[in-house]
C-alpha positions in Angstrom: -30.3 -46.4 22.4 -28.9 -46.2 18.8 -31.5 -43.5 18.1 -30.3 -41.4 21.0 -26.7 -41.6 19.7 -27.8 -40.7 16.2 -29.7 -37.6 17.4 -26.7 -36.6 19.6 -24.3 -37.1 16.7 -26.6 -35.1 14.4 -26.9 -32.3 17.0 -23.1 -32.2 17.3 -22.7 -31.9 13.5 -25.2 -29.1 13.4 -23.5 -27.3 16.2 -20.1 -27.6 14.5 -21.5 -26.5 11.1 -23.2 -23.5 12.6 -20.0 -22.5 14.5 -17.9 -22.8 11.3 -20.4 -20.7 9.3 -20.3 -18.0 12.0 -16.5 -18.0 12.0 -16.5 -17.7 8.2 -19.0 -14.9 8.2 -17.6 -12.8 11.1 -14.5 -14.3 12.5 -11.9 -13.4 9.8 -8.7 -11.5 10.3 -6.6 -9.6 7.9 -3.0 -9.3 9.0 0.5 -8.7 7.9 2.7 -6.1 6.4 5.9 -5.2 4.8 7.3 -3.1 2.0 4.9 -2.2 -0.8 5.4 -0.3 -4.1 5.6 3.1 -2.5 5.1 2.6 1.2 5.7 0.4 4.3 2.4 -1.0 5.7 1.1 -3.0 8.6 -2.4 -4.1 9.3 -4.3 -6.2 11.8 -8.0 -6.1 11.2 -10.7 -8.4 12.6 -14.0 -8.5 10.7 -17.2 -8.9 12.7 -20.3 -10.7 11.4 -22.4 -7.5 11.3 -20.1 -5.4 9.0 -18.0 -4.2 11.9 -14.3 -4.2 12.0 -11.7 -3.5 14.7 -7.9 -3.4 14.8 -5.2 -1.1 13.3 -3.7 0.1 10.1 -0.4 1.9 9.6 1.1 3.2 6.4 4.3 5.2 6.0 5.5 6.9 2.9 9.0 8.3 3.3 12.5 7.9 1.7 11.8 5.4 -1.0 8.5 7.2 -1.7 10.2 10.4 -2.5 8.9 10.5 -6.1 5.3 10.4 -4.8 5.5 12.9 -2.0 5.7 16.1 -4.1 2.3 15.2 -5.6 0.9 16.0 -2.1 3.2 19.0 -1.5 5.4 17.1 0.9 9.2 16.9 1.2 9.8 14.1 3.8 6.9 11.8 4.9 3.3 11.0 5.0 2.0 8.7 7.8 -1.5 7.3 8.1 -2.7 5.7 11.4 -6.2 4.3 11.2 -8.7 2.4 13.4 -11.1 0.3 11.3 -14.7 0.5 12.4 -16.5 -1.1 9.4 -15.5 -3.8 7.0 -16.3 -6.8 4.9 -14.7 -9.8 3.3 -15.6 -11.3 -0.1 -13.4 -14.2 -1.3 -9.8 -13.0 -1.1 -10.7 -9.3 -0.9 -11.1 -7.4 2.3 -12.3 -3.8 2.6 -12.4 -1.7 5.7 -12.9 1.9 6.7 -12.7 4.1 9.8 -11.2 7.2 11.3 -7.6 8.0 11.1 -4.8 10.5 11.7 -2.7 11.9 8.8 0.7 13.3 9.6 2.5 15.3 6.9 6.2 15.9 7.1 6.1 15.3 10.8 4.4 18.6 11.5 0.9 18.9 10.2 -1.6 16.5 11.7 -5.2 16.1 10.8 -8.1 13.8 11.5 -9.2 11.9 8.4 -11.3 9.1 7.2 -9.7 6.0 5.6 -10.8 3.3 3.2 -8.5 0.4 2.4 -9.2 -2.4 -0.1 -6.8 -5.5 0.0 -6.7 -8.5 -2.3 -4.6 -11.2 -0.5 -4.5 -13.4 -3.7 -2.7 -10.7 -5.6 -1.0 -9.1 -2.6 -2.3 -5.7 -3.7 -4.0 -2.9 -1.8 -5.2 0.6 -2.2 -5.4 3.2 0.5 -7.8 6.1 0.1 -7.6 9.0 2.5 -11.1 10.4 1.9 -10.0 14.0 2.4 -7.0 13.7 0.1 -8.0 11.0 -2.5 -6.9 7.6 -3.4 -3.2 6.6 -3.3 -1.8 4.5 -6.2 -2.6 0.8 -6.2 0.3 -0.9 -4.4 1.8 -4.4 -4.6 3.6 -6.0 -1.7 7.3 -6.3 -2.4 8.4 -7.9 0.8 6.4 -9.3 3.7 2.9 -10.8 3.2 -0.8 -10.0 3.8 -3.0 -12.9 4.9 -6.7 -13.5 5.5 -7.6 -16.2 7.9 
């Protein structure tokens, strides 16, 4: 009878360990937002175990970003909405990519591709709009990004 309980206990430990490794490999979520160096940002991204990602990403550059906008030929705002489709997590760094929509000064809208790299330990991120180029490396000033 003791052998049966030992086997059952061992089986339970194996099941828990395999579930935890599956969650670690493919059940992580990057979430949060706030005010960063030159933008306001919000993200909620779930990373799948096979390199997939789902969720949303929003970035607004306006008002307080006025000094950056002329670089892109803009006067008022640049907004990026993206839907992650691929991603990975390594330590405290999450990277995701997918299709997006770029709105310039509220008038011009175009479909784009987006890559975002976030380090939650340093609270820094970089947005790259493939068709435009990389934005400056940003640091969160208020709010928080977390990976869990």
